[in-house]
NUTITI-16174 format. One record per residue (C-alpha): x, y, z; residue number from 1; residue in three letters. Coordinates in nm, 2 decimals, decimal comma. Layout:
N
X_Y_Z_pos_code
X_Y_Z_NUM_ALA
...
***
This chain:
568
X_Y_Z_pos_code
-2,24_-0,12_-0,75_1_MET
-2,09_-0,13_-0,40_2_SER
-2,05_0,17_-0,18_3_THR
-1,70_0,19_-0,04_4_TRP
-1,58_0,36_0,28_5_SER
-1,22_0,37_0,15_6_ASP
-1,04_0,28_-0,17_7_GLU
-0,69_0,16_-0,25_8_PHE
-0,52_-0,03_-0,53_9_ASP
-0,43_-0,32_-0,29_10_LEU
-0,57_-0,41_0,05_11_VAL
-0,33_-0,61_0,26_12_VAL
-0,48_-0,81_0,56_13_VAL
-0,21_-0,88_0,82_14_GLY
0,09_-0,69_0,94_15_SER
0,35_-0,97_0,96_16_GLY
0,66_-1,01_0,74_17_GLY
0,46_-1,11_0,43_18_GLY
0,20_-0,84_0,46_19_GLY
0,46_-0,56_0,52_20_MET
0,67_-0,68_0,23_21_THR
0,37_-0,69_-0,01_22_ALA
0,28_-0,33_0,10_23_ALA
0,63_-0,21_0,02_24_LEU
0,64_-0,39_-0,31_25_ALA
0,30_-0,24_-0,40_26_ALA
0,41_0,12_-0,33_27_VAL
0,74_0,05_-0,51_28_ASP
0,53_-0,05_-0,82_29_ALA
0,32_0,27_-0,80_30_GLY
0,01_0,13_-0,62_31_LEU
-0,17_0,28_-0,33_32_SER
-0,20_0,03_-0,04_33_VAL
-0,34_-0,01_0,31_34_VAL
-0,23_-0,27_0,57_35_VAL
-0,50_-0,37_0,82_36_ILE
-0,43_-0,56_1,14_37_GLU
-0,69_-0,74_1,36_38_LYS
-0,49_-0,70_1,67_39_GLY
-0,40_-0,39_1,88_40_ALA
-0,03_-0,46_1,81_41_LYS
0,15_-0,49_1,47_42_PHE
0,39_-0,77_1,37_43_GLY
0,18_-1,09_1,37_44_GLY
0,36_-1,42_1,43_45_SER
0,67_-1,27_1,26_46_THR
0,71_-1,03_1,55_47_GLY
0,71_-1,30_1,81_48_ILE
0,93_-1,54_1,62_49_SER
1,30_-1,59_1,61_50_GLY
1,30_-1,38_1,30_51_GLY
1,51_-1,60_1,07_52_GLY
1,47_-1,57_0,70_53_ILE
1,56_-1,85_0,46_54_TRP
1,59_-1,71_0,10_55_VAL
1,89_-1,85_-0,10_56_PRO
2,11_-1,60_-0,28_57_ASN
1,98_-1,30_-0,09_58_ASN
2,21_-0,99_-0,08_59_PRO
2,34_-1,06_0,26_60_THR
2,45_-1,41_0,16_61_LEU
2,60_-1,29_-0,16_62_ARG
2,81_-1,03_0,02_63_LYS
2,94_-1,32_0,24_64_ALA
3,05_-1,51_-0,07_65_GLY
2,76_-1,74_-0,12_66_HIS
2,68_-1,82_-0,48_67_ASP
2,42_-2,11_-0,48_68_ASP
2,34_-2,25_-0,82_69_SER
1,97_-2,24_-0,91_70_ARG
1,99_-2,61_-0,98_71_ALA
2,12_-2,70_-0,64_72_SER
1,86_-2,50_-0,45_73_VAL
1,58_-2,65_-0,66_74_LEU
1,72_-3,00_-0,61_75_GLU
1,72_-2,95_-0,23_76_TYR
1,36_-2,81_-0,22_77_LEU
1,23_-3,07_-0,46_78_THR
1,37_-3,34_-0,25_79_THR
1,24_-3,22_0,08_80_ILE
0,89_-3,14_-0,06_81_THR
0,86_-3,48_-0,21_82_GLY
0,65_-3,38_-0,51_83_GLY
0,38_-3,22_-0,30_84_LYS
0,45_-2,87_-0,42_85_VAL
0,42_-2,76_-0,79_86_PRO
0,76_-2,71_-0,95_87_ALA
0,64_-2,36_-1,07_88_THR
0,60_-2,25_-0,71_89_ARG
0,94_-2,37_-0,61_90_LEU
1,10_-2,21_-0,91_91_ALA
0,92_-1,88_-0,83_92_ALA
1,05_-1,89_-0,48_93_TYR
1,41_-1,95_-0,58_94_VAL
1,41_-1,71_-0,88_95_ASP
1,24_-1,41_-0,72_96_HIS
1,35_-1,44_-0,36_97_GLY
1,67_-1,24_-0,41_98_PRO
1,48_-0,95_-0,57_99_ALA
1,23_-0,95_-0,28_100_ALA
1,51_-0,92_-0,03_101_MET
1,68_-0,65_-0,25_102_GLU
1,36_-0,45_-0,23_103_LEU
1,35_-0,47_0,15_104_LEU
1,72_-0,36_0,17_105_GLU
1,65_-0,05_-0,04_106_ARG
1,52_0,10_0,29_107_SER
1,79_0,25_0,50_108_LYS
1,62_0,08_0,80_109_TRP
1,63_-0,28_0,68_110_VAL
1,96_-0,46_0,74_111_ARG
2,05_-0,82_0,80_112_PHE
2,33_-1,05_0,92_113_ALA
2,41_-1,41_0,82_114_TRP
2,36_-1,66_1,10_115_THR
2,68_-1,85_1,00_116_LYS
2,69_-2,21_1,10_117_GLY
2,31_-2,25_1,16_118_TYR
2,28_-2,53_0,91_119_ALA
1,99_-2,60_0,67_120_ASP
1,77_-2,85_0,84_121_TYR
1,88_-3,13_0,60_122_HIS
2,23_-3,03_0,51_123_PRO
2,32_-3,39_0,42_124_GLU
2,09_-3,38_0,12_125_LEU
2,20_-3,26_-0,22_126_ALA
2,18_-2,89_-0,22_127_GLY
2,18_-2,86_0,16_128_GLY
2,43_-2,63_0,32_129_ARG
2,60_-2,72_0,65_130_PRO
2,69_-2,35_0,71_131_GLN
2,33_-2,25_0,65_132_GLY
2,15_-1,99_0,45_133_ARG
1,96_-1,83_0,74_134_SER
1,98_-1,45_0,80_135_ILE
1,83_-1,24_1,07_136_GLU
1,76_-0,87_1,12_137_ALA
2,03_-0,67_1,29_138_LYS
1,94_-0,56_1,64_139_PRO
1,73_-0,24_1,64_140_PHE
1,66_0,03_1,90_141_ASP
1,28_0,04_1,90_142_THR
1,28_0,40_2,04_143_ARG
1,32_0,50_1,68_144_LYS
0,97_0,39_1,62_145_LEU
0,84_0,69_1,81_146_GLY
0,47_0,66_1,90_147_GLU
0,46_0,33_1,71_148_ASP
0,68_0,16_1,98_149_GLU
0,38_0,13_2,20_150_ALA
0,19_-0,05_1,93_151_HIS
0,46_-0,32_1,85_152_GLN
0,38_-0,67_1,96_153_ARG
0,61_-0,79_2,24_154_PRO
0,79_-1,12_2,24_155_ASN
0,98_-1,34_2,48_156_ASN
1,33_-1,28_2,34_157_LEU
1,41_-0,98_2,56_158_LYS
1,64_-1,08_2,84_159_GLY
1,66_-0,94_3,20_160_PRO
1,78_-0,58_3,25_161_LEU
1,74_-0,51_2,88_162_GLY
1,98_-0,78_2,76_163_LEU
1,94_-0,85_2,39_164_TRP
2,05_-1,17_2,23_165_VAL
2,08_-1,26_1,86_166_THR
2,05_-1,61_1,73_167_ALA
2,43_-1,63_1,71_168_LYS
2,46_-1,49_2,06_169_ASP
2,23_-1,76_2,20_170_TYR
2,43_-2,03_2,03_171_HIS
2,74_-1,91_2,21_172_ASP
2,57_-1,84_2,55_173_LEU
2,42_-2,19_2,56_174_ALA
2,78_-2,31_2,61_175_MET
2,87_-2,06_2,88_176_VAL
2,98_-2,34_3,11_177_LYS
3,17_-2,53_2,85_178_ARG
3,36_-2,31_2,61_179_THR
3,57_-1,99_2,61_180_TRP
3,34_-1,87_2,33_181_GLN
3,05_-1,90_2,56_182_GLY
3,23_-1,72_2,84_183_ARG
3,32_-1,43_2,60_184_ARG
2,95_-1,42_2,50_185_ALA
2,86_-1,38_2,87_186_SER
3,10_-1,08_2,90_187_LEU
2,94_-0,92_2,59_188_ARG
2,60_-0,98_2,75_189_ALA
2,71_-0,80_3,07_190_ALA
2,85_-0,51_2,87_191_TRP
2,52_-0,48_2,68_192_ARG
2,32_-0,46_3,00_193_VAL
2,54_-0,18_3,14_194_SER
2,55_0,00_2,80_195_SER
2,18_0,00_2,77_196_ASN
2,14_0,14_3,12_197_ALA
2,37_0,43_3,02_198_VAL
2,24_0,49_2,67_199_ARG
1,88_0,41_2,75_200_ARG
1,82_0,20_2,44_201_ARG
1,53_-0,03_2,38_202_HIS
1,72_-0,30_2,18_203_MET
1,52_-0,57_2,00_204_ALA
1,64_-0,87_1,81_205_THR
1,49_-1,16_1,62_206_GLY
1,14_-1,11_1,48_207_GLY
1,08_-0,80_1,68_208_ARG
1,38_-0,63_1,52_209_ALA
1,26_-0,74_1,18_210_LEU
0,91_-0,60_1,20_211_VAL
1,04_-0,28_1,37_212_ALA
1,27_-0,22_1,08_213_ARG
1,00_-0,30_0,83_214_MET
0,76_-0,07_1,01_215_ARG
1,01_0,21_0,97_216_MET
1,03_0,13_0,60_217_ALA
0,64_0,15_0,58_218_LEU
0,64_0,49_0,75_219_LYS
0,90_0,62_0,50_220_ASP
0,69_0,49_0,21_221_ALA
0,37_0,66_0,35_222_GLY
0,18_0,33_0,39_223_ILE
-0,11_0,35_0,63_224_PRO
-0,14_0,08_0,89_225_LEU
-0,48_0,04_1,06_226_TRP
-0,47_-0,16_1,39_227_LEU
-0,78_-0,31_1,55_228_GLU
-0,94_-0,35_1,21_229_THR
-1,09_-0,69_1,16_230_THR
-1,18_-0,83_0,82_231_MET
-1,52_-1,00_0,85_232_THR
-1,56_-1,10_0,48_233_SER
-1,44_-1,06_0,13_234_LEU
-1,65_-0,87_-0,12_235_VAL
-1,70_-1,07_-0,44_236_VAL
-1,85_-0,91_-0,75_237_GLU
-1,90_-1,09_-1,08_238_ASP
-1,67_-1,37_-0,96_239_GLY
-1,38_-1,13_-0,86_240_SER
-1,27_-1,02_-0,52_241_VAL
-1,30_-0,64_-0,52_242_THR
-1,25_-0,56_-0,15_243_GLY
-1,33_-0,65_0,21_244_ILE
-1,58_-0,58_0,48_245_VAL
-1,42_-0,50_0,82_246_ALA
-1,50_-0,36_1,16_247_THR
-1,30_-0,05_1,26_248_ARG
-1,37_0,18_1,56_249_ASP
-1,69_-0,02_1,63_250_GLY
-1,83_0,04_1,28_251_ALA
-1,85_-0,16_0,96_252_GLU
-1,63_-0,04_0,68_253_VAL
-1,61_-0,15_0,32_254_ARG
-1,25_-0,11_0,18_255_ILE
-1,21_-0,15_-0,20_256_ARG
-0,90_-0,31_-0,35_257_GLY
-0,90_-0,19_-0,71_258_ARG
-0,62_-0,44_-0,80_259_ARG
-0,71_-0,70_-0,54_260_GLY
-0,68_-0,82_-0,18_261_VAL
-0,38_-1,00_-0,02_262_LEU
-0,45_-1,22_0,27_263_LEU
-0,15_-1,24_0,51_264_ALA
-0,33_-1,30_0,83_265_ALA
-0,18_-1,63_0,97_266_GLY
-0,32_-1,97_1,02_267_GLY
-0,58_-2,13_1,24_268_PHE
-0,34_-2,17_1,54_269_ASP
-0,59_-2,07_1,81_270_HIS
-0,92_-2,19_1,66_271_ASN
-1,03_-2,49_1,86_272_PRO
-1,29_-2,61_1,62_273_ALA
-1,05_-2,60_1,32_274_MET
-0,78_-2,77_1,52_275_ARG
-1,02_-3,04_1,61_276_GLU
-1,14_-3,08_1,25_277_ARG
-0,81_-3,07_1,07_278_HIS
-0,51_-3,16_1,29_279_LEU
-0,42_-3,52_1,38_280_PRO
-0,50_-3,68_1,72_281_PRO
-0,23_-3,57_1,96_282_GLY
-0,19_-3,23_1,80_283_ALA
-0,53_-3,08_1,86_284_ARG
-0,47_-2,92_2,21_285_PRO
-0,36_-2,56_2,16_286_ASP
0,01_-2,54_2,25_287_HIS
0,07_-2,29_1,96_288_SER
0,32_-2,01_1,97_289_LEU
0,15_-1,82_1,69_290_GLY
-0,01_-1,48_1,74_291_ALA
-0,32_-1,50_1,95_292_VAL
-0,53_-1,34_1,67_293_GLU
-0,46_-1,63_1,44_294_ASN
-0,80_-1,80_1,43_295_THR
-0,82_-1,89_1,06_296_GLY
-1,03_-1,59_0,95_297_ASP
-0,84_-1,54_0,63_298_ALA
-0,86_-1,91_0,54_299_ILE
-1,24_-1,94_0,59_300_THR
-1,30_-1,61_0,40_301_ALA
-1,09_-1,73_0,11_302_GLY
-1,28_-2,06_0,11_303_GLN
-1,61_-1,87_0,10_304_ALA
-1,48_-1,69_-0,21_305_ALA
-1,41_-2,02_-0,38_306_GLY
-1,05_-2,09_-0,28_307_GLY
-0,93_-2,45_-0,23_308_ALA
-0,72_-2,55_0,07_309_VAL
-0,43_-2,80_0,12_310_ASP
-0,20_-2,93_0,40_311_LEU
-0,46_-2,85_0,66_312_MET
-0,35_-3,15_0,87_313_ASP
0,00_-3,02_0,92_314_ASP
0,17_-2,74_1,11_315_ALA
0,51_-2,59_1,18_316_TRP
0,55_-2,84_1,47_317_TRP
0,76_-2,76_1,77_318_MET
0,83_-2,99_2,07_319_PRO
0,74_-2,78_2,38_320_SER
0,72_-2,76_2,75_321_VAL
0,42_-2,60_2,92_322_THR
0,53_-2,34_3,18_323_HIS
0,33_-2,37_3,51_324_PRO
0,18_-2,02_3,43_325_ALA
0,05_-2,16_3,10_326_GLY
0,30_-2,03_2,85_327_ALA
0,44_-2,26_2,58_328_THR
0,82_-2,29_2,58_329_ILE
0,97_-2,42_2,26_330_PRO
1,25_-2,68_2,27_331_LEU
1,51_-2,62_2,00_332_VAL
1,86_-2,63_2,15_333_SER
1,76_-2,84_2,44_334_GLU
1,70_-3,15_2,23_335_ARG
2,06_-3,13_2,10_336_ALA
2,24_-3,12_2,43_337_ILE
2,42_-3,44_2,55_338_PRO
2,32_-3,64_2,85_339_GLY
1,95_-3,67_2,76_340_GLN
1,71_-3,90_2,58_341_VAL
1,34_-3,85_2,49_342_ILE
1,12_-4,15_2,53_343_VAL
0,75_-4,23_2,47_344_GLY
0,50_-4,38_2,71_345_THR
0,66_-4,72_2,65_346_ASP
1,00_-4,60_2,78_347_GLY
1,17_-4,62_2,43_348_LYS
1,32_-4,36_2,21_349_ARG
1,12_-4,30_1,89_350_PHE
1,35_-4,07_1,69_351_THR
1,67_-3,86_1,68_352_ASN
1,61_-3,62_1,96_353_GLU
1,82_-3,34_1,79_354_ALA
1,63_-3,37_1,45_355_SER
1,46_-3,06_1,31_356_PRO
1,15_-2,98_1,52_357_TYR
0,90_-3,04_1,24_358_VAL
1,05_-3,38_1,17_359_ASN
1,07_-3,46_1,54_360_PHE
0,70_-3,41_1,60_361_VAL
0,60_-3,59_1,28_362_HIS
0,79_-3,89_1,43_363_ASP
0,64_-3,83_1,78_364_GLN
0,28_-3,83_1,63_365_LEU
0,36_-4,14_1,41_366_ALA
0,48_-4,33_1,72_367_SER
0,15_-4,25_1,90_368_GLY
0,31_-4,04_2,18_369_ASN
0,10_-3,73_2,23_370_GLU
0,32_-3,67_2,53_371_LYS
0,68_-3,77_2,57_372_ALA
0,94_-3,74_2,84_373_TRP
1,29_-3,59_2,82_374_LEU
1,51_-3,78_3,06_375_VAL
1,84_-3,62_3,17_376_MET
2,09_-3,65_3,46_377_ASP
2,22_-3,38_3,69_378_SER
2,54_-3,33_3,48_379_ARG
2,33_-3,22_3,18_380_ALA
2,12_-3,00_3,40_381_ARG
2,42_-2,83_3,55_382_SER
2,59_-2,77_3,21_383_ARG
2,33_-2,65_2,98_384_TYR
2,03_-2,41_2,97_385_PRO
1,69_-2,57_2,96_386_PHE
1,34_-2,42_2,89_387_ALA
1,46_-2,07_2,97_388_GLN
1,62_-2,19_3,29_389_ILE
2,00_-2,12_3,33_390_LEU
2,25_-2,41_3,37_391_PRO
2,25_-2,55_3,72_392_GLY
1,95_-2,34_3,83_393_ALA
1,67_-2,55_3,99_394_PRO
1,34_-2,60_3,83_395_PHE
1,08_-2,38_4,00_396_PRO
0,86_-2,57_4,23_397_GLN
0,56_-2,51_4,01_398_GLY
0,70_-2,75_3,75_399_PHE
0,70_-3,02_4,01_400_TYR
0,36_-2,93_4,15_401_ASP
0,19_-2,96_3,81_402_GLN
0,37_-3,28_3,71_403_GLY
0,57_-3,11_3,43_404_ILE
0,90_-3,22_3,59_405_VAL
0,99_-3,52_3,80_406_HIS
1,31_-3,59_3,99_407_ARG
1,44_-3,91_4,13_408_ALA
1,76_-4,07_4,27_409_ASP
1,74_-4,37_4,03_410_THR
1,62_-4,43_3,68_411_VAL
1,38_-4,69_3,81_412_ALA
1,22_-4,44_4,05_413_GLU
1,20_-4,19_3,77_414_LEU
1,02_-4,45_3,55_415_ALA
0,77_-4,51_3,83_416_ALA
0,71_-4,14_3,86_417_ALA
0,63_-4,08_3,50_418_ILE
0,45_-4,41_3,44_419_GLY
0,67_-4,59_3,20_420_VAL
0,81_-4,95_3,24_421_PRO
1,12_-4,93_3,46_422_ALA
1,30_-5,22_3,29_423_ASP
1,25_-5,06_2,95_424_THR
1,36_-4,72_3,05_425_LEU
1,67_-4,86_3,22_426_ARG
1,75_-5,06_2,90_427_ALA
1,70_-4,75_2,69_428_THR
1,94_-4,54_2,91_429_VAL
2,20_-4,82_2,91_430_ASP
2,18_-4,86_2,54_431_ARG
2,22_-4,49_2,49_432_PHE
2,51_-4,48_2,73_433_ASN
2,69_-4,74_2,51_434_GLY
2,63_-4,52_2,21_435_TYR
2,77_-4,22_2,40_436_ALA
3,09_-4,40_2,50_437_ARG
3,14_-4,52_2,14_438_ALA
3,06_-4,17_2,00_439_GLY
2,80_-4,30_1,76_440_ARG
2,42_-4,33_1,79_441_ASP
2,36_-4,66_1,61_442_GLU
1,98_-4,64_1,66_443_GLU
1,89_-4,29_1,52_444_PHE
2,22_-4,13_1,41_445_GLY
2,21_-3,84_1,65_446_ARG
2,50_-3,61_1,60_447_GLY
2,58_-3,72_1,24_448_GLU
2,41_-3,41_1,08_449_SER
2,56_-3,06_1,10_450_ALA
2,21_-2,95_1,20_451_HIS
2,23_-3,17_1,52_452_ASP
2,58_-3,05_1,61_453_ARG
2,50_-2,68_1,59_454_TYR
2,35_-2,67_1,94_455_TYR
2,57_-2,96_2,07_456_GLY
2,87_-2,94_2,30_457_ASP
3,18_-2,90_2,09_458_PRO
3,41_-3,02_2,38_459_THR
3,28_-3,38_2,33_460_LEU
3,38_-3,63_2,06_461_ALA
3,02_-3,64_1,95_462_ASN
2,87_-3,30_2,04_463_PRO
2,53_-3,46_2,10_464_ASN
2,61_-3,77_2,30_465_LEU
2,71_-3,81_2,67_466_ASP
2,63_-4,07_2,93_467_VAL
2,33_-4,04_3,16_468_ILE
2,46_-4,17_3,49_469_ASP
2,48_-3,89_3,75_470_ARG
2,19_-3,87_4,00_471_ALA
1,95_-3,71_4,06_472_PRO
1,77_-3,78_3,73_473_TYR
1,50_-3,56_3,58_474_TYR
1,21_-3,62_3,34_475_ALA
1,04_-3,33_3,17_476_VAL
0,70_-3,37_2,99_477_ARG
0,71_-3,28_2,62_478_ILE
0,40_-3,16_2,45_479_GLU
0,32_-3,14_2,08_480_VAL
0,34_-2,76_2,01_481_GLY
0,36_-2,56_1,70_482_ASP
0,48_-2,22_1,56_483_LEU
0,16_-2,20_1,36_484_GLY
-0,04_-2,41_1,13_485_THR
0,09_-2,50_0,78_486_LYS
-0,22_-2,55_0,58_487_GLY
-0,42_-2,29_0,40_488_GLY
-0,54_-2,16_0,07_489_LEU
-0,39_-2,31_-0,24_490_VAL
-0,19_-2,05_-0,44_491_THR
0,01_-2,04_-0,76_492_ASP
0,35_-1,91_-0,84_493_ASP
0,23_-1,55_-0,80_494_ARG
0,04_-1,59_-0,48_495_GLY
-0,30_-1,60_-0,66_496_ARG
-0,56_-1,81_-0,48_497_VAL
-0,68_-2,11_-0,68_498_LEU
-1,01_-2,31_-0,69_499_ARG
-1,03_-2,68_-0,67_500_GLU
-1,03_-2,70_-1,05_501_ASP
-0,71_-2,50_-1,06_502_GLY
-0,87_-2,18_-1,19_503_THR
-0,78_-1,84_-1,03_504_VAL
-1,01_-1,66_-0,79_505_VAL
-0,96_-1,32_-0,95_506_ALA
-0,84_-1,04_-0,73_507_GLY
-0,75_-1,27_-0,44_508_LEU
-0,39_-1,34_-0,32_509_TYR
-0,25_-1,51_-0,01_510_ALA
0,08_-1,56_0,16_511_THR
0,22_-1,68_0,49_512_GLY
0,04_-1,93_0,71_513_ASN
-0,30_-1,86_0,55_514_CYS
-0,16_-2,02_0,23_515_ALA
-0,06_-2,38_0,19_516_ALA
0,31_-2,39_0,25_517_SER
0,56_-2,40_-0,04_518_VAL
0,77_-2,62_0,20_519_MET
0,51_-2,90_0,18_520_GLY
0,53_-3,12_0,49_521_ASN
0,90_-3,03_0,57_522_ASP
1,12_-2,74_0,65_523_TYR
1,43_-2,62_0,45_524_ALA
1,60_-2,44_0,73_525_GLY
1,58_-2,16_0,99_526_PRO
1,34_-1,90_0,86_527_GLY
1,16_-2,11_0,60_528_ALA
0,83_-1,98_0,73_529_THR
0,91_-1,61_0,71_530_ILE
1,11_-1,64_0,39_531_GLY
0,83_-1,77_0,17_532_PRO
0,58_-1,53_0,33_533_SER
0,81_-1,24_0,22_534_ILE
0,87_-1,37_-0,13_535_VAL
0,51_-1,46_-0,22_536_PHE
0,39_-1,13_-0,07_537_GLY
0,63_-0,95_-0,30_538_TYR
0,52_-1,16_-0,60_539_LEU
0,15_-1,10_-0,53_540_ALA
0,20_-0,72_-0,51_541_ALA
0,40_-0,72_-0,84_542_ARG
0,13_-0,93_-1,01_543_HIS
-0,14_-0,69_-0,88_544_ALA
0,06_-0,41_-1,03_545_ALA
0,07_-0,58_-1,37_546_GLY
0,44_-0,63_-1,38_547_LEU
0,58_-0,90_-1,60_548_SER
0,74_-1,20_-1,45_549_ASP
1,09_-1,14_-1,59_550_ASP
1,13_-0,78_-1,47_551_ARG
1,32_-0,69_-1,16_552_LYS
1,17_-0,45_-0,91_553_THR
1,11_-0,11_-1,09_554_PRO
1,24_0,22_-0,95_555_PRO
1,05_0,34_-0,64_556_ALA
0,73_0,52_-0,70_557_ALA
0,52_0,72_-0,46_558_ALA
0,18_0,58_-0,37_559_ALA
-0,09_0,82_-0,50_560_PRO
-0,26_0,99_-0,20_561_GLY
-0,09_0,76_0,06_562_ALA
-0,06_0,91_0,41_563_THR
0,11_0,78_0,72_564_VAL
-0,13_0,64_0,98_565_GLN
0,07_0,50_1,27_566_SER
-0,21_0,31_1,44_567_HIS
-0,58_0,25_1,44_568_ARG
***
């Protein structure tokens, strides 16, 4: 019989969106729960993400008039996953996602808004939605966290002078030099800066707003959150997971989970050995935007307990630029702007530049281009933001010094600078200019999808196409980055970890990026990482509580003996 330092009904490892949801669902079902976090800050990769959530038929969408049929959502997910995800998991996601979101919104702190117009990533497929299904947390003043504000993970979404920008705001601001909507957005931004100075608010948006709101819900529910508590192994007794071994305050502790352990601790984003072993050539260098603590601990612990893994060679890919200081800058809107093409080392295009980022990198890797080059002219540089640099602002000298950016007066000179065949690059640009004048990309169909057009320039006939003909010309080096790895422990429709033979590892659950993705090798839409993490965290907690599949969330119940522990 083991000796335990602490005992709870459910132990949750990881303080991102999935872990926090599971904790709330557990308390709602009458269980006691603790959330442990390896880092000194809470929020995980959710906290440094854009914070989008893709869960069809959630309360926010229903209030806006959405009424997706179950059949249409399942058809869409079945198509994009291509048979690689069991139908039972897809059905569980679709059927129970709304209830998971309803649970979150029971808290007075958790509120969302629809990112209208941000299309599903494949809106042209049956069941896809051009207006999108993505929602985001409403902006939140993190001063309300009290002492916990100092323990929240920062992200890069906070603007200068306290400027806060939602996903919808960014869409408008990107066109500040092109549309009246963009100019109005810039006036709102200026008002926010002055308003914050007077009201002294600490406004957060995106993933940071989401985890702040969820942290407030945890506090209200009396759920302890222990920071700087690192799981070192799972405790397995008679074939069942009964708890964890962890280090806390420099000492080893054994924490019992009477109903089980939920792993929600991210992927192997920053584990060099695992990246080298599992990811394809060209994707092994670490240009990941996942939380720095994501080193695959939960995955390897689950494997040691008998869990199988899948999709380990894939990730939530993101084309990226490396900042001279070393930071990874994701390229989302930049690939949709007109007046640019992305070419491989042969000087040729290899895909639709504006395609969803996971699909773009799949094509980049398939074409053998570990590095690629985004080529644009001075017109594009003057009109649109790029890699966190305002329209028309010069690239800092460090970009040139480190060979990240090259500038030249002719396309031929630019080709020489980046080492691609000059004749080929010139032919690529000429061919693209013909497409731009005609308004149709006959090679890759750029601009035909509502997804492409979302970040395009609405003043043009095809929002994603414009000629590249105004010197000087620029080339920016594109790396294979990611938002986190996609492979992990194989789970069933309730988040239970499975063995290779399909049997259940009793007492062990997983969600988020330490579980093999319910999206397979693709991506349904903005927030299709956080959405499944939330839903399967919710389902795992309900299963641990012994609730039947067909019941909705029961009335709130207090967790026996739960106390608030803000940090450590």
